[in-house]
C-alpha positions as CSV (number, residue, x, y, z in Angstrom):
1,M,192.8,-45.3,-81.4
2,A,190.1,-46.0,-84.0
3,D,188.4,-49.4,-84.3
4,L,189.5,-51.2,-87.5
5,S,187.2,-54.2,-87.1
6,V,184.5,-54.9,-89.6
7,K,181.7,-57.5,-90.0
8,I,181.0,-59.0,-93.4
9,A,178.0,-61.3,-93.8
10,G,178.1,-62.1,-90.1
11,V,181.8,-62.8,-89.9
12,D,184.1,-60.6,-87.7
13,F,187.3,-59.3,-89.2
14,A,190.0,-57.7,-87.0
15,N,190.6,-55.2,-89.8
16,P,189.2,-54.7,-93.4
17,I,192.4,-55.8,-95.2
18,I,192.1,-59.2,-96.9
19,A,194.7,-60.8,-99.0
20,A,193.3,-61.4,-102.5
21,S,193.1,-64.9,-103.9
22,G,196.0,-66.0,-106.1
23,T,198.4,-63.5,-104.6
24,I,199.3,-65.1,-101.3
25,G,198.9,-68.8,-102.1
26,F,197.9,-70.4,-98.8
27,G,199.9,-67.9,-96.7
28,H,203.0,-70.0,-95.9
29,E,205.6,-67.9,-97.6
30,Y,204.2,-64.6,-96.3
31,S,204.2,-65.9,-92.7
32,E,208.0,-65.6,-92.9
33,F,207.6,-61.8,-93.0
34,Y,205.0,-61.2,-90.3
35,P,202.2,-63.0,-88.4
36,L,199.3,-63.5,-90.9
37,S,197.0,-61.9,-88.3
38,V,198.1,-58.5,-89.8
39,F,195.4,-59.4,-92.3
40,G,191.7,-59.3,-91.4
41,G,191.3,-62.3,-93.7
42,I,193.0,-64.3,-96.4
43,S,191.3,-65.4,-99.6
44,C,193.2,-68.5,-100.5
45,K,194.5,-69.6,-103.8
46,G,191.7,-70.5,-106.3
47,T,190.9,-74.1,-105.6
48,T,189.3,-76.7,-107.8
49,L,187.9,-80.2,-107.2
50,K,191.0,-81.9,-108.5
51,E,194.7,-80.8,-108.7
52,R,195.5,-78.5,-111.7
53,P,199.0,-78.0,-113.1
54,G,198.1,-74.6,-114.5
55,N,199.1,-73.0,-117.8
56,P,202.5,-73.5,-119.5
57,P,205.1,-70.7,-118.9
58,P,205.7,-68.0,-119.4
59,R,202.5,-67.0,-117.6
60,I,203.3,-63.7,-115.8
61,A,204.5,-60.5,-117.4
62,E,205.0,-56.9,-116.3
63,T,202.9,-54.1,-117.6
64,P,203.1,-50.4,-117.0
65,M,201.7,-49.9,-113.5
66,G,200.8,-53.6,-113.1
67,M,201.1,-57.1,-114.3
68,L,199.5,-59.8,-116.6
69,N,199.0,-63.3,-115.3
70,A,197.6,-66.5,-116.8
71,V,198.6,-69.0,-114.2
72,G,195.6,-71.1,-115.0
73,L,194.4,-71.9,-111.4
74,Q,197.4,-74.1,-110.5
75,N,196.4,-75.7,-107.2
76,P,196.6,-79.0,-105.3
77,G,192.9,-79.6,-105.3
78,V,190.3,-79.0,-102.5
79,E,190.9,-82.2,-100.5
80,H,194.6,-81.5,-100.3
81,F,193.8,-77.9,-99.2
82,I,191.5,-79.1,-96.5
83,E,193.9,-81.8,-95.2
84,H,197.3,-80.0,-95.5
85,D,196.8,-76.2,-95.6
86,L,193.6,-75.4,-93.7
87,P,194.7,-76.8,-90.3
88,W,197.7,-74.5,-90.4
89,L,195.7,-71.5,-91.6
90,R,193.3,-72.0,-88.7
91,Q,196.2,-71.3,-86.3
92,Q,197.0,-68.0,-87.9
93,H,194.3,-65.9,-86.2
94,T,192.7,-64.5,-89.3
95,V,189.5,-65.2,-91.3
96,V,190.0,-68.0,-93.8
97,I,188.1,-67.6,-97.1
98,A,188.2,-70.4,-99.6
99,N,188.2,-69.3,-103.2
100,A,186.3,-71.9,-105.3
101,A,186.6,-72.3,-109.0
102,G,185.1,-74.8,-111.5
103,S,184.4,-75.4,-115.2
104,C,180.7,-76.3,-114.8
105,V,177.8,-75.7,-112.4
106,E,178.2,-79.2,-110.9
107,D,181.8,-78.4,-110.0
108,Y,180.9,-75.3,-108.1
109,C,178.1,-77.1,-106.3
110,K,180.3,-80.0,-105.3
111,M,183.0,-77.5,-104.1
112,A,180.5,-75.7,-102.0
113,E,179.4,-78.9,-100.4
114,I,182.9,-80.0,-99.6
115,L,183.9,-76.6,-98.2
116,S,180.7,-76.3,-96.2
117,D,181.8,-79.3,-94.2
118,S,185.3,-77.9,-93.6
119,D,186.6,-75.3,-91.2
120,V,186.8,-72.4,-93.6
121,D,184.9,-69.2,-92.5
122,M,183.6,-68.1,-95.9
123,V,183.5,-69.2,-99.5
124,E,184.3,-66.8,-102.4
125,L,183.1,-68.0,-105.8
126,N,185.4,-67.3,-108.7
127,I,182.9,-67.0,-111.5
128,S,185.5,-65.7,-114.0
129,C,186.1,-69.3,-115.1
130,P,185.0,-70.7,-118.5
131,N,181.9,-72.8,-118.5
132,V,182.9,-75.8,-120.6
133,K,179.2,-76.7,-121.2
134,E,178.6,-73.2,-122.7
135,G,181.6,-73.2,-125.1
136,G,184.0,-71.6,-122.7
137,V,181.9,-68.5,-122.0
138,Q,182.6,-67.2,-118.5
139,F,180.0,-67.6,-115.8
140,G,180.4,-64.0,-114.7
141,T,179.7,-62.2,-117.9
142,S,175.9,-61.9,-117.9
143,C,173.1,-61.4,-115.4
144,E,171.5,-64.6,-116.4
145,S,174.6,-66.7,-115.9
146,V,175.5,-65.0,-112.6
147,A,172.0,-65.5,-111.3
148,A,172.0,-69.2,-112.4
149,I,175.4,-70.1,-110.8
150,T,174.5,-68.3,-107.5
151,K,171.1,-69.9,-107.4
152,A,172.6,-73.4,-108.0
153,V,175.4,-73.0,-105.4
154,R,173.4,-71.2,-102.6
155,P,171.6,-74.3,-101.3
156,C,174.9,-76.3,-101.4
157,C,176.8,-73.7,-99.4
158,K,176.4,-73.5,-95.6
159,K,179.1,-70.9,-95.3
160,P,178.6,-67.2,-96.0
161,L,178.9,-66.9,-99.8
162,I,180.8,-64.2,-101.6
163,I,180.5,-63.8,-105.4
164,K,183.6,-62.5,-107.0
165,L,182.6,-60.3,-110.0
166,S,184.4,-59.8,-113.3
167,P,184.9,-56.3,-114.6
168,N,184.7,-57.5,-118.2
169,V,181.0,-56.7,-118.4
170,S,178.9,-53.8,-119.6
171,D,176.8,-53.2,-116.4
172,I,178.6,-54.3,-113.2
173,A,175.7,-53.0,-111.0
174,A,173.2,-55.3,-112.8
175,I,175.5,-58.2,-112.4
176,A,175.9,-57.6,-108.6
177,K,172.1,-57.3,-108.3
178,A,171.7,-60.6,-110.0
179,A,174.0,-62.3,-107.5
180,E,172.2,-60.6,-104.6
181,S,168.8,-61.7,-105.9
182,E,169.8,-65.4,-105.8
183,G,171.2,-65.3,-102.3
184,A,174.8,-64.0,-102.3
185,D,175.8,-62.8,-98.9
186,A,178.4,-60.4,-100.3
187,V,180.1,-59.5,-103.5
188,S,183.8,-58.9,-104.2
189,L,185.1,-56.8,-107.1
190,I,186.9,-56.3,-109.4
191,N,188.6,-59.4,-110.6
192,T,191.3,-58.8,-113.3
193,L,190.7,-57.1,-116.6
194,T,191.7,-59.0,-119.7
195,G,194.9,-57.8,-121.3
196,M,197.7,-58.8,-123.7
197,R,201.3,-57.9,-124.4
198,I,203.4,-58.6,-127.5
199,D,207.2,-59.0,-127.8
200,I,208.0,-56.7,-130.7
201,N,211.2,-58.6,-131.6
202,T,209.6,-62.1,-131.9
203,R,206.1,-60.8,-132.7
204,K,204.7,-63.3,-130.3
205,P,202.5,-62.7,-127.2
206,V,204.7,-62.4,-124.0
207,I,202.7,-65.0,-122.2
208,A,201.9,-68.5,-123.5
209,N,198.2,-68.2,-123.0
210,I,198.2,-65.1,-125.2
211,T,195.8,-63.1,-123.0
212,G,195.9,-62.8,-119.2
213,G,194.4,-61.0,-116.2
214,M,195.6,-57.5,-115.8
215,S,196.0,-56.2,-112.3
216,G,197.9,-53.5,-110.4
217,P,197.7,-49.7,-109.9
218,A,196.6,-49.1,-113.5
219,V,193.2,-50.7,-112.9
220,F,192.5,-48.8,-109.6
221,P,190.3,-46.0,-111.1
222,V,188.2,-48.7,-112.9
223,A,187.8,-50.6,-109.6
224,V,186.8,-47.5,-107.7
225,R,184.1,-46.6,-110.2
226,M,182.7,-50.2,-110.2
227,V,182.6,-50.4,-106.4
228,W,180.8,-47.1,-106.3
229,Q,178.2,-48.3,-108.8
230,V,177.7,-51.6,-107.1
231,K,177.4,-50.1,-103.6
232,K,174.5,-48.0,-104.8
233,A,172.8,-51.0,-106.3
234,V,172.9,-53.7,-103.6
235,S,172.3,-53.9,-99.9
236,I,174.8,-56.7,-99.2
237,P,178.4,-56.0,-98.2
238,V,180.9,-55.0,-100.9
239,I,184.5,-56.1,-100.8
240,G,186.6,-53.8,-103.0
241,M,189.8,-54.7,-104.8
242,G,191.8,-53.8,-107.9
243,G,195.1,-51.9,-107.7
244,I,195.1,-51.0,-104.0
245,T,198.7,-50.3,-103.2
246,T,198.7,-47.7,-100.4
247,W,196.7,-46.7,-97.4
248,Q,195.4,-43.7,-99.3
249,D,194.0,-46.2,-102.0
250,A,192.4,-48.1,-99.2
251,V,190.7,-45.0,-97.8
252,E,189.5,-44.1,-101.3
253,M,188.1,-47.5,-102.1
254,M,186.2,-47.6,-98.8
255,M,184.8,-44.1,-99.5
256,A,183.6,-45.4,-102.8
257,G,181.6,-48.1,-101.0
258,A,183.8,-50.9,-99.9
259,D,183.0,-52.5,-96.6
260,A,186.4,-54.3,-96.7
261,I,189.2,-54.4,-99.2
262,Q,191.5,-57.0,-100.8
263,I,195.0,-56.3,-101.8
264,G,196.9,-58.5,-104.3
265,T,199.5,-57.3,-106.8
266,A,200.9,-54.9,-104.1
267,L,202.0,-58.0,-102.2
268,F,204.5,-58.8,-105.0
269,T,206.1,-55.4,-105.1
270,D,206.0,-54.8,-101.3
271,P,205.2,-57.7,-99.0
272,Y,204.8,-55.3,-96.1
273,S,202.1,-53.3,-97.9
274,P,199.3,-54.7,-95.6
275,V,201.2,-53.6,-92.5
276,K,201.7,-50.1,-94.0
277,I,198.0,-49.9,-95.1
278,A,196.7,-50.9,-91.6
279,E,199.0,-48.3,-89.9
280,G,198.0,-45.6,-92.4
281,L,194.3,-46.4,-92.0
282,S,194.6,-46.1,-88.2
283,T,196.5,-42.8,-88.4
284,Y,194.0,-41.3,-90.9
285,L,191.0,-42.2,-88.8
286,D,192.5,-40.7,-85.7
287,A,193.5,-37.6,-87.5
288,H,189.9,-37.1,-88.8
289,G,188.3,-38.0,-85.5
290,M,186.6,-41.2,-86.7
291,K,185.9,-43.9,-84.1
292,S,185.6,-46.7,-86.6
293,V,186.8,-47.6,-90.0
294,T,183.2,-48.4,-91.0
295,E,182.6,-44.6,-91.0
296,L,184.6,-44.5,-94.3
297,T,182.3,-46.8,-96.2
298,A,180.3,-45.1,-98.9
299,S,181.2,-41.7,-97.5
300,V,182.1,-40.1,-100.8
301,L,180.1,-36.9,-101.5
302,A,178.7,-37.9,-104.8
């Protein structure tokens, strides 16, 4: 039986399957389906310094082959997470990744300091948040801003640091290189694309925020392309995500260059998708005589 374990930035994962931030909360509900150890890791709900109520509803809508969401980072705040959710997560035998969000550089640095003194294994920086000091422009949309936020947070973060990249850019490889140049230990991509739906009867947007993050199978080819581009540009680990639904998708994403994968929207349509993906990966590797899942990474003949 093939070895499914991977190592990302010095952290050992039992398998390459990570629950994507914002899709599994802090894991409590999904633990009713199976032990959370079916995941190699869990990237927790995007967390901020203080509690956030999130955006007004409606804030989720279906799209062909996916969904739109504008939840607005609803979360109980980092101190609540550390006190109430993290102790339970530490008992679930999976890697715990804290997803940190903020609205200015100072927020991110403070989050990194707080999380560094906690029992999380890694920190994933959500840089698709609007920078209030720059008129709401996202941190992750230019090489300069990505380099600046990574450079500022790096000395504050004692944990392995993952930078989560936005696909809403012109050159994803250059963005990834900017993060690597300032000390990122890994990058994860892609975050959601920006989308919009309109109710043709009311002529109003279907979600209150007007636009939202588009995820699901429809974005998968975009994600595969961007992971492939980034893997060729950086030497740090790449965590691929975006529309992964089946074990075949997982194999394809890893062939494109992913060292590990995250699954998100698939958890809404089939909570057992991580179990099926793990089983499918194992069967595929055995059928092709591969000893380790790491043999898949960047094996595309292109």
